[in-house]
C-alpha positions in Angstrom: -20.0 21.7 -14.9 -21.4 21.8 -18.6 -22.0 19.0 -21.2 -20.1 15.9 -21.5 -18.0 16.9 -18.4 -20.8 16.7 -16.1 -20.5 13.6 -13.7 -22.2 10.6 -15.2 -25.7 10.1 -13.9 -26.4 7.2 -11.6 -28.5 4.4 -13.2 -30.7 1.7 -11.9 -28.7 -0.9 -9.8 -27.8 -4.1 -11.3 -29.1 -7.6 -10.0 -27.4 -8.8 -6.8 -26.1 -11.8 -8.5 -24.2 -9.6 -11.1 -22.8 -7.0 -8.8 -19.6 -8.8 -7.6 -18.4 -9.9 -10.9 -19.1 -6.6 -12.6 -17.4 -4.7 -9.8 -14.4 -6.8 -9.8 -14.1 -6.4 -13.6 -14.5 -2.7 -13.6 -12.2 -2.2 -10.7 -9.4 -3.8 -12.7 -10.4 -1.9 -15.6 -10.4 1.5 -14.0 -7.0 0.9 -12.2 -5.4 -0.1 -15.5 -6.9 3.1 -17.2 -5.6 5.6 -14.6 -2.2 3.8 -14.2 -1.5 3.8 -18.1 -3.1 7.2 -18.5 -1.1 9.0 -15.7 2.1 7.1 -16.8 2.0 8.8 -20.2 1.4 12.2 -18.5 5.1 11.7 -17.5 6.0 11.1 -21.1 5.1 14.7 -21.8 6.5 16.1 -18.7 9.9 14.3 -17.8 11.2 14.3 -21.4 12.4 17.9 -20.8 15.1 16.4 -18.3 16.3 14.2 -21.1 16.2 16.9 -23.8 18.2 19.4 -21.7 21.7 18.1 -22.7 20.8 18.1 -26.3 19.4 21.6 -26.0 22.6 22.7 -24.5 24.6 21.2 -27.3 22.2 22.2 -30.2 21.0 25.7 -29.0 23.6 26.8 -26.7 21.2 27.3 -23.8 22.6 27.8 -20.3 21.3 26.1 -17.2 19.7 29.3 -16.0 17.9 29.6 -19.3 16.8 25.9 -19.2 15.8 26.3 -15.5 13.7 29.3 -16.6 12.0 27.4 -19.3 11.3 24.5 -17.1 10.0 26.6 -14.3 7.1 27.4 -16.4 5.6 23.9 -15.9 6.0 24.0 -12.1 4.3 27.4 -11.9 1.3 26.6 -14.1 0.9 22.9 -12.7 0.9 24.0 -9.2 -1.9 26.5 -9.7 -3.7 24.1 -12.3 -3.5 21.2 -10.0 -5.4 23.1 -7.3 -8.0 24.8 -9.8 -8.6 22.0 -12.0 -8.7 19.9 -9.1 -11.8 21.7 -8.0 -13.3 21.2 -11.4 -12.4 17.6 -11.4 -14.3 16.9 -8.3 -17.4 18.1 -10.2 -16.4 16.5 -13.6 -16.5 13.1 -15.4 -12.9 11.8 -15.2 -13.3 9.7 -18.2 -13.1 12.9 -20.3 -11.4 15.3 -17.9 -8.0 13.4 -17.7 -8.1 12.5 -21.5 -8.5 16.2 -22.5 -5.5 17.2 -20.4 -3.4 14.5 -21.8 -4.2 15.3 -25.5 -3.6 19.0 -24.8 -0.1 18.2 -23.1 0.6 16.0 -26.2 -0.2 19.1 -28.7 2.0 21.4 -26.4 5.0 19.0 -26.6 4.7 18.9 -30.5 4.8 22.8 -30.6 7.9 22.6 -28.2 9.9 20.9 -31.1 8.9 23.7 -33.6 10.7 26.8 -32.0 14.1 27.7 -30.5 12.8 30.9 -28.9 13.3 31.0 -25.0 10.1 33.1 -24.4 8.0 30.9 -26.7 9.4 27.6 -25.2 8.6 29.1 -21.8 5.0 29.8 -22.7 4.5 26.5 -24.3 6.0 24.6 -21.2 3.8 26.8 -19.0 0.8 25.8 -21.0 1.9 22.1 -20.7 2.1 22.5 -16.9 -1.5 23.8 -16.9 -2.7 20.8 -19.0 -0.7 18.5 -16.7 -3.0 19.6 -13.7 -5.8 17.7 -15.2 -4.0 14.4 -14.7 -3.8 13.7 -10.9 -7.1 15.2 -9.7 -9.4 12.9 -11.8 -7.2 9.9 -10.7 -7.9 10.8 -7.1 -11.6 11.0 -7.8 -11.5 7.6 -9.4 -9.4 6.1 -6.6 -11.7 7.4 -3.9 -14.9 6.1 -5.7 -13.5 2.6 -6.6 -11.2 1.9 -3.7 -12.3 2.0 -0.1 -10.6 3.6 2.9 -8.6 0.8 4.4 -7.1 -0.5 1.1 -6.4 3.1 -0.4 -2.8 3.2 1.0 -1.8 -0.1 -0.8 -3.9 0.7 -3.9 -2.5 4.1 -4.3 1.0 3.0 -3.7 0.7 0.6 -6.7 -0.9 3.3 -8.8 1.6 5.7 -7.8 4.3 3.6 -9.4 2.9 5.0 -12.8 5.0 8.0 -12.1 8.1 5.8 -12.1 7.2 3.7 -14.9 6.3 6.9 -17.1 9.5 8.6 -15.7 11.8 5.7 -16.5 10.3 4.6 -19.7 10.5 8.1 -21.2 14.3 8.1 -21.0 14.1 5.4 -23.7 11.2 6.9 -25.6 12.8 10.4 -25.6 16.1 8.9 -27.0 14.2 6.9 -29.7 12.4 10.1 -30.7 15.7 12.0 -30.9 17.1 9.3 -33.1 13.9 9.1 -35.2 14.2 12.8 -35.9 17.7 13.1 -37.1 19.5 13.3 -33.7 17.6 16.5 -32.8 16.4 17.4 -29.3 13.0 18.0 -31.1 12.2 14.2 -31.3 12.3 14.3 -27.4 9.0 16.3 -27.6 7.6 15.0 -31.0 7.4 11.3 -30.0 6.0 11.5 -26.6 3.5 14.1 -27.9 2.1 11.7 -30.4 2.0 8.9 -27.8 0.0 11.2 -25.5 -2.7 12.0 -27.9 -3.3 8.5 -28.8 -3.5 7.5 -25.1 -5.8 10.2 -24.3 -8.4 8.9 -27.1 -8.0 5.5 -25.7 -8.6 6.5 -22.1 -12.0 8.0 -23.1 -13.0 4.7 -24.7 -12.0 2.4 -21.7 -12.4 4.6 -18.4 -15.6 5.2 -16.6 -17.0 7.5 -13.9 -18.6 6.3 -10.5 -19.8 2.8 -9.8 -23.2 4.1 -9.5 -23.1 5.2 -13.0 -22.7 1.6 -13.9 -25.4 0.3 -11.8 -23.2 -0.7 -9.0 -23.3 0.3 -5.3 -21.0 2.9 -3.6 -17.6 1.4 -2.8 -18.2 1.8 0.9 -21.2 -0.4 0.8 -19.6 -2.9 -1.5 -16.6 -3.4 0.8 -18.4 -2.8 4.1 -15.6 0.0 4.6 -17.1 3.2 5.9 -14.5 5.8 6.5 -14.4 8.1 9.4 -13.7 11.7 8.6 -12.0 14.5 10.5 -15.0 16.7 9.6 -18.8 16.0 9.7 -20.1 14.4 6.4 -23.8 13.9 6.2 -24.1 12.5 2.7 -21.0 11.0 1.3 -22.5 10.6 -2.2 -23.8 14.1 -2.5 -21.9 16.2 -5.2 -20.6 19.2 -3.4 -20.4 22.8 -4.7 -17.0 24.4 -5.4 -17.8 26.7 -2.3 -18.6 23.8 -0.1 -15.4 22.0 -1.1 -13.1 24.9 -0.9 -14.2 26.5 2.4 -15.8 23.7 4.3 -13.3 21.0 3.7 -10.1 22.3 2.3 -9.0 25.7 3.4 -10.1 25.3 7.0 -8.4 22.0 7.5 -5.3 22.7 9.3 -3.7 19.2 8.5 -4.0 19.9 4.9 -1.9 23.1 5.3 0.8 21.1 7.3 1.1 18.4 4.8 1.2 20.9 1.9 4.2 22.6 3.5 5.8 19.2 3.8 5.1 18.6 0.2 6.9 21.7 -0.8 10.0 20.4 0.7 9.5 16.7 -0.6 9.2 18.2 -4.2 12.1 20.4 -3.9 14.2 17.1 -3.3 12.5 15.1 -5.7 12.7 17.4 -8.6 16.1 18.9 -7.7 17.6 15.3 -7.9 15.5 14.1 -10.7 15.5 17.0 -13.2 19.3 17.8 -12.8 20.6 14.3 -12.6 21.6 13.9 -16.4 23.5 17.3 -16.3 25.2 16.6 -13.0 26.4 13.2 -13.8 27.6 14.2 -17.1 29.4 17.3 -16.0 30.7 16.4 -12.8 31.0 12.7 -12.5 31.9 12.0 -16.2 29.1 9.9 -17.2 28.3 9.3 -20.8 24.9 9.9 -22.1 24.0 6.1 -21.9 25.4 5.9 -18.2 23.4 9.0 -17.3 20.3 7.6 -18.8 20.8 4.3 -16.8 21.2 6.2 -13.5 18.1 8.3 -14.4 16.1 5.1 -15.0 17.4 3.5 -11.8 16.0 6.3 -9.8 12.6 5.7 -11.2 12.6 1.9 -11.2 13.7 1.7 -7.5 10.8 3.6 -6.5 8.3 0.9 -7.7 9.0 -1.7 -4.9 9.8 1.0 -2.4 6.6 2.9 -2.9 4.5 -0.3 -2.7 6.1 -1.3 0.6 5.7 2.2 2.0 2.0 2.1 1.2 1.5 -1.4 2.7 3.3 -0.1 6.0 1.1 2.9 6.2 -2.1 0.7 5.9 -1.1 -2.4 7.9 1.6 -1.3 10.4 0.6 2.3 11.1 -3.4 1.7 10.5 -3.7 4.6 8.0 -1.4 7.0 9.5 0.7 8.3 6.6 3.2 10.5 8.3 5.3 7.9 10.3 6.4 6.1 7.2 6.9 9.4 5.5 9.2 10.6 8.2 11.4 7.5 8.1 11.6 7.8 4.3 12.8 11.4 4.1 15.3 10.7 6.8 16.7 8.1 4.4 16.5 10.5 1.5 18.7 12.9 3.4 21.4 10.3 3.9 21.2 9.0 0.3 21.4 12.5 -1.0 24.5 13.2 1.0 26.0 9.9 -0.3 25.0 10.9 -4.1 26.8 14.3 -3.5 30.1 13.0 -2.0 30.6 9.7 -4.0 33.0 9.5 -7.0 32.3 5.7 -7.6 29.8 5.1 -10.4 28.4 2.1 -8.3 28.0 4.2 -5.3 26.3 7.0 -7.2 24.0 4.6 -8.8 23.0 3.0 -5.5 22.6 6.4 -3.9 20.1 7.5 -6.8 18.4 4.3 -6.6 17.9 4.7 -2.8 16.6 8.4 -3.3 14.1 7.0 -5.7 13.1 4.1 -3.7 12.5 6.4 -0.7 11.2 9.8 -2.1 8.1 8.5 -3.9 6.8 7.0 -0.7 6.2 10.5 0.9 5.0 11.9 -2.5 2.4 9.2 -2.5 1.6 9.3 1.1 0.8 13.1 1.2 -1.5 12.5 -1.7 -3.3 9.6 0.0 -3.3 11.7 3.3 -5.1 14.5 1.2 -7.7 12.2 0.2 -8.1 10.7 3.7 -8.7 14.1 5.2 -11.7 15.1 3.2 -15.0 13.4 1.8 -14.4 11.7 -1.5 -16.3 14.3 -3.4 -13.6 16.8 -2.2 -10.5 14.6 -3.0 -9.3 16.2 -6.1 -9.3 19.7 -4.5 -7.6 18.5 -1.5 -4.8 16.8 -3.6 -4.6 19.8 -5.7 -4.1 22.0 -2.7 -1.1 20.1 -1.6 0.2 19.8 -5.1 0.0 23.6 -5.2 2.6 23.8 -2.7 4.7 20.9 -4.2 4.8 22.6 -7.7 4.5 26.2 -7.1 7.2 25.8 -4.2 9.2 22.8 -4.6 9.2 22.3 -8.3 9.9 25.8 -9.3 12.7 26.1 -6.5 14.1 22.8 -8.0 14.5 24.5 -11.4 15.0 28.2 -10.9 16.6 28.3 -7.5 18.7 25.2 -7.8 20.0 26.1 -11.3 20.9 29.5 -10.2 22.8 28.2 -7.0 24.6 25.7 -9.1 25.6 28.5 -11.7 26.8 30.9 -9.0 28.1 28.5 -6.0 28.6 25.1 -7.7 27.1 21.9 -7.2 27.9 21.9 -3.4 25.6 24.8 -2.8 22.9 22.8 -4.6 23.3 19.7 -2.5 23.4 21.7 0.7 19.9 22.9 -0.3 18.6 19.4 -1.0 19.8 18.0 2.3 18.2 21.0 4.1 14.9 20.5 2.4 14.8 16.8 3.4 15.2 17.8 7.0 12.3 20.4 6.8 10.0 17.9 5.2 10.5 15.6 8.2 9.7 18.5 10.6 6.4 19.2 9.0 5.3 15.4 8.4 6.2 14.9 12.1 3.3 17.5 13.1 0.7 15.0 11.6 2.3 11.8 13.2 -1.1 10.5 14.8 -3.6 11.8 11.9 -6.1 9.3 10.4 -5.7 6.3 12.5 -8.2 3.7 11.1 -7.4 0.9 13.6 -10.8 1.5 15.5 -12.9 2.4 12.5 
C-alpha cells in the first residue's frame, strides 16, 4: 500500500496510568465514527429504492429497466467488497473508508444529471465499487478495538447503522426530491452532498490501530485472547495479500459455507427491501407516505432485533453464530409468507417489521463469523469474501431475477422465490452449527 493509505505506524506506548482512560475514550470515538460513517454509506445506496417510483412516473422506466440499473451496484459491490477488503486489511481505515464515501457521493450527484439507462447503469455500477470501501475498514477497526468475546454484541450494535441509514434515507430522499422541484434527481443530489461532508469529517475523527496511538493491542488490554481455527504465530503482524487470500480465506471451508448462506440471506433482504415501495403501492394500494412508513418500519425494527441476536450469539451460544441465524431465517420465511398473503395494512406493516427485525441478525452474524474465522489482519478480506456472494449472488438476483419474475409471472412468483431462499439459507447455516465456540477459551 502506498502513501497515506499505509497502516499508521506504532508509536511508543503511553504511561500505564493513561492507558485505561485513553483507551475508553478512543473506543467510543472509533465506534461512533464507523457507526455514522457506515450509516451514511446507506444514504447513497438505499436512496435508489425511494427514487424508483419517481423514476417510473417521471422517466417512464419499466421494472426490468430499473432492475437492470440497480443490478450494477450489486455486481460491482460484490467484487469490490472482496478486492477492496484485501486492500483494506493493509490500509489505514481512517482514509480508506472516507475516500469511498466521498466517491459514492460524487457518483450519486452525477446520477441526477442524466436519464440515459446505459449511463445510469455505469454510474450505479461505479457507486457499487466505491461502496465496497465501506464495510471492510469497519471490520478492521472492529477487530482492532473490540475483542473476541465482546464482538457479537458490539457488532450487533454497530450493524444497526445499516438500519438507521436505510430508514433515515427515506426522509432524506423525499426531502431532496422536494428541495429539487419534485424531481427524482433530489433523491441523489442531497444524499450525495451529505456523503461527501461525512467523508471529510471521518478523516478528522477516525484513527487506525490502538498501537498507532500508543496503546496496547485489544487482546492485551482486555485479557481476551481469541482461539483461531488456523495457526496464527503473530496476531499483530501485517500480512501480505497472498498470505491473507490463500492461507486464511480460500482454504477455509467454513467461509465458503457461510458465503453460500449469505447469498440466500441477501436475496431475501434485498428482494423485500428494494421492491417494498413498488409492491405496496401497486398491489396493496399504499400511497407514497404509507409505503415510506412501511419501508422505515422494516429498518427501525431491525435495531432491537439485531442487538438481541448479537447478545444471544455471545452469551447464550458462546460465540456460535449459526444457531441464532438459523432461528432468525426460519422466522423470516414465516413473516415473508404473511407479508405476501396479507391484505390488511396493519398485518403487512407487522410482517415487514418482523422481517426487518429478523433478517439483519443473520446479515450481521455472517459478518461476525467471517471475522471470527480468521486472524484480525485478514478480517476485511474474509468479510469481503462472504460479501462477494451476498452481493454478486443475492443482491443481483434480488434486482434482475426478481424484477423479471414479477414482470412475467406476477408477485406470487417473486414471493415463492423469497420463501425458498429463506429455507436454503437455513440449510447452509446449519452446516456451521458448532463453529467457533468460545466457552472454553
